[in-house]
C-alpha positions, 0 to 999 in steps of 0.5 A: 794687162798687168795681173797677165805679166806679173803671172808671166814673171812668177811661173818661170821663176818658181820653176827656176828655183824648184829645178835648179836647186833640186837636181843632182850632180851627175854619175859617172860609173866605172866597170870592174873588170870582166863588166861589159858597160850594159851590166849596169844598164840591162845586167844578163839581159834583164829588163832595164828597170833591173840595171843600177842606172834605172835603180839611181834614176829611181831615187832621184837622180837624172837618167840622162845625166847618169854616165857609164864608161864604155867599156866592153867584155872584149876590151879587157883583153888589153890588159895583157898590153901590159906584157909589152911593159918592159920591164916593169910588168916582169919585175911587178912594177907596172903602173896604172898608166902602163899599157895593162890599164892606161886605156881604162883610165883614159876612158874613165877620165873622159867620161867624167869630163862629158859628165861635166861638161853636158852638165854645165859644169857640175862635179860628179860622183864616181861610182866605182865598182871593183877593179874600178875602183882602184883605177878610179883612185889612179885616175884621180891621181895626186890631185892634177886632173889635167894639165896641158896648154898651160891650163892646170885643171884640178881632179876636185873641179871634176870629182866631188866624191869617189864611192867603192863597191866591192874595190880591191884596196891593197895588194895581197900579203905577198905582192909578187902575186899581185896580178896586177903586176905592179899597177895596183901597188903603185897606185895604192902607194902614190895616192894612199888611201883617201888621198884627195880627201883634205881636197875636199873629195869624199870617200865612200868604200862598200864591202860585202860580208856574204861567203865564207871562203872554203877550200871544198873538194870539186864534186862537192854540191851541198847548198852554198859550196860552190859559191865558198870553193869560188870565194875560196880561189878569189880570196886567196889570189886577192889577199893570199888568204883564202878563209876569209868573209867576203863578197864572193869575190873580195874580203871584206877588209881589202875592200875597206879604204883608209880614210874613207867612210867605210859601210860594211854590207852583210848578206851582199855579193860582188856582182850582178850574177852569183859567184861561178855561175850566171845566175842573176842576183838581187843582192849585189850593191847595185841592185834595188834592194841593197842600194838603199842601205849605203847611198843614204850615207854617200849623199850625206857626204856629198851634202845632197839632201832628199828631193821630194822633201826639198820640193815639197817644202820649197812648194810650201813656201810658195804657197803664199805667192801662189795664192796671191797670184791667182787672186790678182788673175781671178776677176773682180767681184760683181757687186751690183747684184 
């Protein structure tokens, strides 16, 4: 009877030690401009296992603790609400929390709070794609996450790391041409670079170098011409220079956040589709064949080890205890034979 009692105590203890110490923190995916939440789950109607959420779960993250900011493609029309932000929109001085983008920041913060609460109070990793990168910086603000009803919650109590993929972190050389009408400019002015690094929040910025922008005739149809032509137009809108190298949408140098751990990925594209087409690509930041080129760096930054290795080590550490319990449970040898 005594042995059974010890065994009953030992099993839940080992399970607790193995599971609680190895659980990865929650993740919140922040969609890019024009993207829908489903693009990170079932991109372009491909099987679910292709999506970023599944890619992360295969590397040890609990799929039930991977959240995506709820955005529908049609929601982006709300950016036009900035037209009513008078005079800021028209003077190029719109705020990221204004009518154009405030709705996104609100949803992002709600998603982070949900992930934090449902995980029992664990800080999250933000994986922010494209415009989601600078909008996440705006949501993180000056270090005050929420200050209401006499309670001040700091950003570093909610967020442990910001990872940006193909995000725009600088305004164009001629800032008056910035399509955000000041929202990006003010984000960078108010919260420059890895602004909350001293508060313990880690920053990793990832950029791709896959396409050189070229100004080509519209009827040019040689291999790669369409991607280069689309890249030229996009790079020119983002930076003021079309002939740069980038991920096909954002020039590489514009993706690198000052003060962040910076990662350059050759031959990696901006999004789930080839630029200028609806053809899926397996060479974007969140795809199965690319993620291992940057995720280990993120895990190193936030101090997350390899779950499989840790579990194996923990099991080894308990081998002796397991043998002891097994021996204790075994019936005594009958020496009368």
